[in-house]
N, C-alpha and C positions, 0 to 999 in steps of 0.2 A: 755628019749625024742629024737626023733635024728633028729640031725640039719643038715637035705638037704645031697644035694649030696657033700656040700665040705669039710662035715667030723665036725669032733667035732671042738670047735675054736681053741682052745691049738695046735691042730698039727700042725704042721709050717715048713717050707722046710728048710733042714742044714745052707742054705746060708741065710736065712733072718735078714733082718737088724730087731732090734730094733723097734720099729711100736710107736707110737706117739695114745695121747689116742684118737684123730678123727679120728687115722685112724685104730685101733681095733674099731672101734664104728662104721664107718661107713662098716668095714668088717662084724660084725657080723647084721647088715638092708641087704649088699648085702648076706650073707645066709638065710637072712628071706626071701627074699621074691624069690631065687632063690629055696628056700625049696617049695613055690607053685606055682614053672613052669614059673617065670616070665624072661624075654628073654634080657629087656633094664634096664638101670640101669642110672640114671645121680646121679652121685658128682658135686660139687658146689667147689670150695673150693680156697682161699686167691691164688695169689703168692707166690709161698719159703714153701709153707704147705705141701706138698707133696702128691703132686696129681700122678706124675708116680710112686713113692712108691708105695703105697694105689696099682694101676690098676695091678701094673709087682706081688705082693701078690695074685690080687684077678690069676691074670693068671697063675702064678706057680699050685695053689690052684686045676684052672680048669685044666689041666694037668697032674697032681699026680694025677687028680679024676679020668682020662678019660673021663671027658666030655668033652673036646677037644683036637684035636689030633693040632691045630694048632694055628698063633697066628697072624694078623694083626694088625698094627699100622699106621693111618693117621696121618702124622702134618701138620701142616703148611706151613714149610719153610723146604727146602735143609739141611739147617743145622743141624734144632733139629732132622731130622731123627738119622743120626751120634749121636746127641748124647741119641735119645730112645734107640738106639741099645747096644753106652756101657753101660747105663743104668740095659738093661737085663740081658750081658752078666754076668754084676757081682749077679743076679737072677739066672744065672742059666738056663735062658734062648738066643740062638742064633737066631737071627733075624737083618736076610741082608737088607741093610740101601743104597745096592749099586741098590737093583735087577731094573732094567727097563719093559716096556709095552712089549716092542719090544724081550724082550726076552722068556717070554711066562711062564717063572718057573728058580726057584732055585735049588741050591744044598743042596742035601736032608743031606747035616750037619747043615741045615739051621732047624729053628723050623716056622722061620712062615719071613715075611719080614717087612717094617717101607716102605712106601707109600707116598705122598703127598697130597694134595685135587685134586690140577691142573692132577696130575696121576690116580685116578682115573675120573676126569671128564676126562681125552683122550680119558678114554678104561673103561667103565662101565662093560664091557660085558665080560671085559677079566677074572677080578677081581670077577665079580656073578659068571662065571667057578670056581672059585678056590676058594671059599664058598663050589659051591657045589658037588666038589668031595672030601674035609676035613673037619668033624666038626673044626669049626671057631670060635676065638673067637675074636672080632674086639673091638680096643680100636680108641674112634675116639678122639684125643685131637684136646685141646677148639674146639669144636664142634659146637661155633657159626660161627665156619669158612663157615661151609656149610651151612650155607645164605645165604652167597658172597654174590650170583646168585641165578636165579631160577636154568638154568641147572647146579651149583654144590648141590646142594640141591636135583637137579635130578637122578644124576648120583647117591650119595651116599645112595640112597634106592634102586634106583635098584642092582646098584653094591652087596650091603650087607644083600639084605632082605632076602636071604636065611639064613643070619650066624647062627652057633647055641647060641651064645652069642653075647651080644651087649652091651662095658661100653665106654658111654660119657664121660666126661671129657672138664670143664671150670672152670677158675680162675674170668673172666667178663661175665659172665650170660646175661647183657642185650642190646641190640640192640633197635635201633630208625627208623628202616625199619616194614614194618608187614609179612615177606618172614617165613612161617613154617621151625622150624629146623629139619629136619626130627628125629624119634626116641623118639623126646621129648615128653613129657603128657601132654598137654595143660587143664587146667579146671577154670572157668570160677567162678572167686570172688567173696565177697560180695559187691561188688561196680559193678559187671557186666561187670567187664575185662575178659578178657580171658586170663590167665600168664600161662609162663613156671613151670614148679613144678620136686622137685632136689629131690630125693630119699635121700640124704647124703646132705650136709650142712653146709659151717664152711669161716662162714665171718671170717675179717680181725680185725675186735674186737676181736674176738672167740680169733685168733691166737695171738694176741698184750696179748691180758690178760695169756695164758698159757704162753709167753715168746717164739712164735716159729718163731713169723717177730720181723724185728726192730719197729722200730715209728717211725715218719717221721716225718725233720723239713723240712718246708717249708721257702725259705728267698722269701720274693716277692721284683721287683728291678723297681723302676720307673724313671721316668726320663722325659728331654723334649726332643721332637721329633721335628722335622722340613725335610718339604719333599716339592718339583719341581712335579706341578699336568700336565699334559699332555696339558693341556691350558696355565702354563707357568706359573700360579698358585703356589707365594710361603702358606705354611699353617704349623700351631705348634700345638701341642699339647702337654700334657700332661698327659702317658703312664698312664692309668687304670682308669682317668678321664672320665663321660659317654660324647660315643659320638655314629655316627651313627656306620652302619658296616663296611660304605669304609672307613670310619676314623682311625675303628680300626683297622683294614686290615695293613692301607700303618701307623700306630704308629707302630705298634708292627714289620711291617719288617723294619720299620725304625729303631730301635733298635736291628734286629739279622743284622744290614748290617757292615760286620765287618770293612767299613773303619771311621765309626762312633765311639764315647766314650762309647757307653750302654755296649757294646759286651767284650772286654777288660778290661773294670772296674770287668764286674760279673766274665770273667776270672781269672784274678788276688782277688778274693772276695773269690772263689771255691779253689782255688789252694793254698789260708790259712787257708782256713775250714779245706781242702785235709790232710796238712799239721800240724794242730794242731790234727786233728784228728792221725793223725799216731803216733804223740809223743804221745798222751792219751792216749797209750792202743793196738792200732790194726797197728803196723807197716808196717802188707802190702796190707794197704785201695789206694784202687783206684776211680778212679774218671772215668767217663761216660758225653759225649756231646755229647745229641743226636742231629745232624743237617737237614736243612730240605732238602740239593742237597749238588751234588759233590765239589761249590765252594766255597759253608759256608766250607765245615766243611774241604777243605783242606789249609782253611782261616784259621779257627779258631786252625787252627795246629798249622799255623805259628804262630800266636798270646800265645798261650798254650805251645811252644817250647822258647820263649823269655820271657816265666811270669818263668815258673820254671824251665829254663837250662835241662830239660830232653827233648828227643822227644817223640810227643805222636804217638801210634800204631791208625793211618787209614785206617777203615773200609765203601767197598766203595760197592754200594747195586749193582754194575756189577761187585766186582769184585771177577774170581772164586779163590782165596786164603781166602775172607773173613770166612770158614768155619776154616781153620786151623789159622789165627790170633788171631781169640776169643778163640779158644782151648785154641793157646801159650796167651793169654791174663791171660788169667785164672789160669795159671799155672806159672804166672810169680810173679814177684813185681814190673812193670811196673806201673808209678804212671797216666797215662792216655788214655784213649780210648778216638778217636771223626768218631761214626755211620752216617751213612747215612740210618734209616731203616731197618739194619740190628739185631740191638737189641733191641726188640721191643716187644715181648711173648715167653713163652715160656727157651730163653738161662737164662743160670744157674750160677754166679758169683758170687761165691758170696760174694767175697772180696769187693764190690764194695758195696762204705758209700754217696761218694760225687757224684754230680749228677746235670748239666745242661740243660733242658730242653728248648737248642736253637731251636726251631720248630715251625710252623705257624696252625700247626695241633692243633684243637680244640677237636675232638671231644671224650665224655668219655670215651670210650672203649678205644683208643689212651694214651688216658692219664694215668688208670688205670695202662695199659701195659707198658708202659714208666715205670711210677712208681715202677711196680711190681721189677723192673732190681735193686729194689736196699732193697728190704724192704726182701732178705731171707736171716735170721742172724744166726750165728754160733756159740753165745753163748749172756746168755744175756748181757744187759748194753751197744748192741751196737745200736748208735740211727744213721740214714740212711739222709741227709742234701737232699735238691732239692732242687736250685736256677730256678728261674726260671721266668716270664714277667708278670709286676704286668697290667691282663688282668681282667677284672673282670669274665670271663662265666673260665680260668683255679683255680681264687682265691675260685670262686665257689667251683672245683669239687677239690679246695687242703682240703678247710672246711667241706668236709661229704667222707672223707675218710673212714668212717665209714659207710658209708650207702651204702644197696646190691639191689640191680635192679635184680625181673628176668623181661624173653623179655612177652612180651603182644602183645598180636596178634592182637588187636579191639582197639585199641588205632587209633586214630586221625596219619597222618606222621609225624606233625610236631606240640609238641607242645615251649610255652613259654620255657621251659627250658631246652630242648633237643636240639639234634644235630644230623645234619643226619650225619650217616658213609659212607656215597659216600665218603666222606672226608677220611676217613679213610685206602677206595680200594684206594681213588691215591695216600698216602700214601705209601703203599705195592707195588703202581705198580717201575719197572724197568727201565718205564723212566722217568724223574726230571720235570715234568711241576710244575711250581711259581704257587702260589693263587694271586697271581698279573699278570695281563698279564705287560710283561716288560717295553713297554711304557706306561703306565699308572700311573707313577711314579717313582718319580727318587731322593733317601735318601741323602739330605744333610748333618745330622745333627743331635748330636744325646748323653745327660747326664745321670748318674746315682746315683740313692738313693735307699740306702734302706726304703723301702717303709713300711713293715714288716713281719713280724714271726709268719708264723703261726704252730699250733700244738697241735695235741688232741681236733681239731675246735671252739680253739680259736683263738685270732690278739695280738700277744705281740708286744713292737718297738714304739720307734716313728720314725719322719721323719728324716736320717744320711748319706750325704755325702757319695761318694765310699773314701775311707781309711781311712776315721777319727778313734775317738775315740767311742764313740757309733759305727759306725759298727762293731772298733772289740771289743767290749764286744758281740756281738751277735758268727761272727767266732769265737774269742776265748772260746765259752763252750767247758768243757769236751771232750773225746773221749769218753769215758762210761761213760755213765750212765742211773739209770734206768728211765722211762718213770715220775714217780713225780717228780725223782729229773729236771728232765729237765722241766718240769714241775715251779716249788719253785724257780729255776734259774731265765729262761725268767723272772718272772714277780721282782725278786730281781732286776735284771737287768734291767728291763721297768723303777721301781718305782727310782731306782736311776740317770736316766735322765732327769726323769718328774725334781724332787727336783732339779735335777741342772738347769733345764731349767728354773722354776720355783723363784731360786736365780738368774739367771742370770739376768729374768726380772724384778726382787725387783730395784734389781741394773740398770739397767736401768729407770723403773717409776719413780727413784731419779735423774735419770738425765737428765728425760725429766719436770721432775718439778719443777726445781732449772733454767732449761730454758737452760739444754747442753744435746746435743745428744752425744749417748754414739750407738756403734756399734759395730756389731755383729760377730763372725767368717765370716760373707762375706764381712763384709765392707760396708754392709750397716745398714744400720739409722730398728732398731728390736724393735717393737708393742710394750707396753707391757701394756694395760689398763686394764688386769685383774690384771694383778702383783700390777701396783699402786690403782689398790680396794683393792686387799687383805689390805695391807698398811694402807687405809684410806685414799687415798692423792687422789687430785682433779683429777679423772676421766676426765673433761674436758677437761686439759690441758695435757693430754698423746691419743697415737697413739691410734686405732684401731687397734684388729687382723685382719688377713688379711682374710679373709671369708675362704678362703678353707682348711685355718688351724683349723676353728674352727670345721667344716664341716667333715674335715679327724679323729680329734679327735671322734665327737660324733659318728660318724658308725664307730669306733674302740671302744669306749662303748657300741653303741650299741650289736656291733660281739658278743664282751667279754660275752654281760650280757643272750644274744641269746643261745652261747654255753652249760651256764653253767645253763640255763634252759632244753635245748635238754638232758642235762647229769641224771638232774633230773628225765624226765617225760620222758623220749627216743621219743619224738613228733620233728619230722626234720628237720634239718633249714627250711627249706622251707613253710615245718607249721605253723613253728612259724611267722618266717617272712609276708605268708598270710594271718596272724591271726594278728598280729599285725596294718598292711593296711585295713586291716575289722574295726576295732575298734577304729583306731586313726581317717584312714582318708589317702588321699595323693598317688602318686607313687611311684614307687618301689625306694628301697634304696638309689640306686644309683641316682636317682633325688630327693629327698627329701629335704626341703627346711632344714633348722638348728633347726629350731623350728619345724616343725613336725618331725626331730630324736629326739626330749628331749619331745616332747610328748610320742613316742614310749620305752624310753629309760624307763619313768615315769613311763608306761604300765608294761611292765617286771617289772621293781622293785617289784609293788607291786603282781603281781604274783610270785612274789619269797619271802611272807614273809611267815610266818607259820601260818597263818589263812585267807589266800586268799582261795576264791573259797569256 
């Protein structure tokens, strides 16, 4: 039986690197589709899985078989143009990363060119003519960028409609707008919503199972934030507590202010974690801080200089040497890089193991791209650690790392759990635009506490002050661990902390019952009603626990149970929470009372019983 125009599956170019199982499978699907005359192919694979290698294998085969004579790669950024050219050279394909529209042509030494989407949009007719003159394979890297604006989508469609073959790649195929992406197939689903259809999909959970990518440990930090409004009012709020959108934005930006205590504490914790990873088996491990703007990036670099004793690499969006700095950092053993937007998508620095999400961009697309910088594994048992603000939108995204979304065309522009990708476009602009007008508020002060650790959809840990032994329990996890070992250690750390807390509360309860005042580590009297009850003491004489402590523990317990139900059933966290709300009543988890949370916990526990249903 003929294998189609690409030849047999066993054929390969002399310098082709060994392929992963998903790449072999995707190539087989590509050959089958090519055999029936398909021109377009969409491959969706999680960051770090090897989309570039797959695409260059396709290109090598098509060139060898004479199906195409030229290759054009379209990438989102200038830095990625050179990265593509370097990778192609290793596959024996010479691509020109310095091609300019004004030149109109390139040297005959090259098999093709690498462009940005902006270049294509600037002169689509030129690139259409190039495709018409030579049989061309067009590789559209991170194809979702072709939907960033109607003009970009129209330009890509105009330029590459004559192409002999088109190969679209993406690691984050979801968007919250409804601009159709060129050369992507859309079909209606059972729910009537028209969604994008991939020819090959390889998600984060698949790659994690195969050991292709690292598992990600998210360390979320909360704390008290204080700011002054433009009207002169001083407000305070705890980061992560239920707030309106304006309050959340102000508290979040206050946390990211380098003059407060939150950022220095989190950067110090991240540097401690980086030292542990380096000492634990990854000696060249690097860290990356993703900053919102130039001023903050420079301020964070100064803090890291004091904390780590080394000079961080700073990469700014308007720095002409940004690409060379990133390339040099990739090959070095330097500890830290601080970047503004330049390291968001496609940039390959496999030694990155610790990250700090110090930006106020909250779109799923940007978050996935940012976290994707840390999941590129080089061997089994490596774990990535990402520090982030304890903001509900980010916590939800961290808890659903394994969820894969397709691009839906006919859903509402705004859904309750969706975010506007306009923020992503703003975040990738060369000019810095703050999320709130500078005059709308003034950050006055902040503190930092380790709120929770998120891993594999579950939440672990108790509130821990920055610099405390409890925080160190999690920062000191070994640098090389298999995913199941990470989960076991996190549970052990949490159990030890809860046991220590119960022991302390029992002692405090005895002190309260005998008329003594017991003080905790903070110097404040610590409530002990629960411990007193456990000891059979008179609870009327003990202080009640603060409501926020009770609710925080109930939320963590509910989220753990929901994560366990997700892994048993495959249903998304959002679907499970939605059914619990319908069954038990009440508002969303962030606004639910203690009684409502307990009802949901009891319900999901009943679901987990073997005879349920």
